[in-house]
C-alpha positions in Angstrom: 23.5 -19.2 16.5 24.5 -23.0 15.9 27.7 -24.9 16.7 29.8 -26.1 13.9 31.9 -29.2 14.2 34.8 -29.6 11.6 36.0 -32.7 10.9 39.4 -33.6 8.8 39.5 -37.2 7.9 43.0 -38.4 7.3 43.7 -41.5 4.8 46.8 -43.8 4.3 50.3 -41.7 4.6 48.4 -38.3 5.7 48.2 -39.9 9.0 52.0 -39.1 9.3 51.0 -35.4 8.4 48.3 -34.6 11.1 50.3 -31.4 11.9 48.9 -30.2 8.6 45.8 -30.6 9.6 45.9 -28.8 12.8 47.4 -25.8 10.7 44.4 -26.1 8.6 42.0 -25.8 11.7 44.1 -23.1 13.3 44.2 -20.9 9.9 40.5 -21.3 9.8 40.0 -19.8 13.4 42.4 -17.2 12.6 40.8 -16.2 9.2 37.5 -16.0 11.1 38.9 -14.1 13.7 36.4 -12.3 16.1 33.2 -14.1 14.5 33.5 -17.3 16.2 34.5 -19.1 19.6 36.6 -22.5 20.0 34.2 -24.7 21.7 36.5 -27.3 21.6 40.3 -27.3 20.4 41.4 -29.4 17.7 42.0 -33.2 18.7 42.9 -36.3 17.2 40.2 -39.4 17.4 41.4 -42.3 15.1 41.8 -41.0 11.7 39.8 -37.9 12.4 40.9 -34.3 13.6 37.9 -32.6 15.3 37.2 -29.3 16.6 33.9 -27.4 17.4 33.2 -23.5 16.8 30.4 -21.5 17.8 29.3 -17.8 16.7 30.9 -14.8 19.3 27.3 -13.6 20.3 28.7 -10.2 21.6 30.9 -9.6 18.4 27.7 -10.7 16.0 25.0 -8.4 18.0 27.5 -5.4 17.6 27.8 -6.0 14.1 24.1 -6.2 13.8 23.9 -2.6 16.0 26.4 -1.0 13.6 24.4 -2.1 10.4 21.5 -1.0 11.9 22.8 2.4 12.3 24.2 2.6 9.2 20.6 1.6 7.7 18.8 4.5 9.5 21.7 7.0 8.7 20.9 6.1 4.7 17.1 6.3 5.2 17.7 9.8 7.0 20.1 10.8 4.0 17.9 9.5 1.2 14.7 11.6 3.1 16.6 14.7 3.6 16.3 17.4 0.9 18.8 18.0 -1.6 21.0 21.0 -1.1 20.0 24.0 -3.6 21.6 24.1 -7.0 24.2 27.0 -7.4 22.8 29.4 -9.5 23.9 29.8 -13.4 26.0 26.2 -13.2 23.7 24.3 -15.3 20.4 25.0 -17.0 17.2 24.2 -15.2 14.7 21.4 -16.3 12.0 24.2 -17.4 14.6 26.0 -19.4 15.4 22.6 -21.1 12.1 21.9 -22.3 11.0 25.5 -23.2 13.8 25.8 -25.9 12.6 23.0 -28.4 8.9 24.2 -28.0 9.7 27.7 -28.6 11.7 26.5 -31.6 9.0 24.3 -33.1 6.7 27.3 -33.0 8.9 29.4 -35.3 8.8 26.8 -38.0 
């Protein structure tokens, strides 16, 4: 996993509202939740506010294991035989093909 450096650049009168920039960065971290770890908290460097985040390796590994388990389950269910059909519920494939052939022989 690579680190990500997030920079918010303030221009002109935006410097009076640096608290809004901090709220944006805080919302970003809360939206990403457990996927990221904050390496460097938001800090003001001149006209820029900078924060560094990196992936949460433990959480990503757990997600990868869960996805692999789900993929294995899907493979097993795809290979598993289909349940026996209920007798009398629908005509069998052989019956469907036999009827038109019998009708054409009569005519």
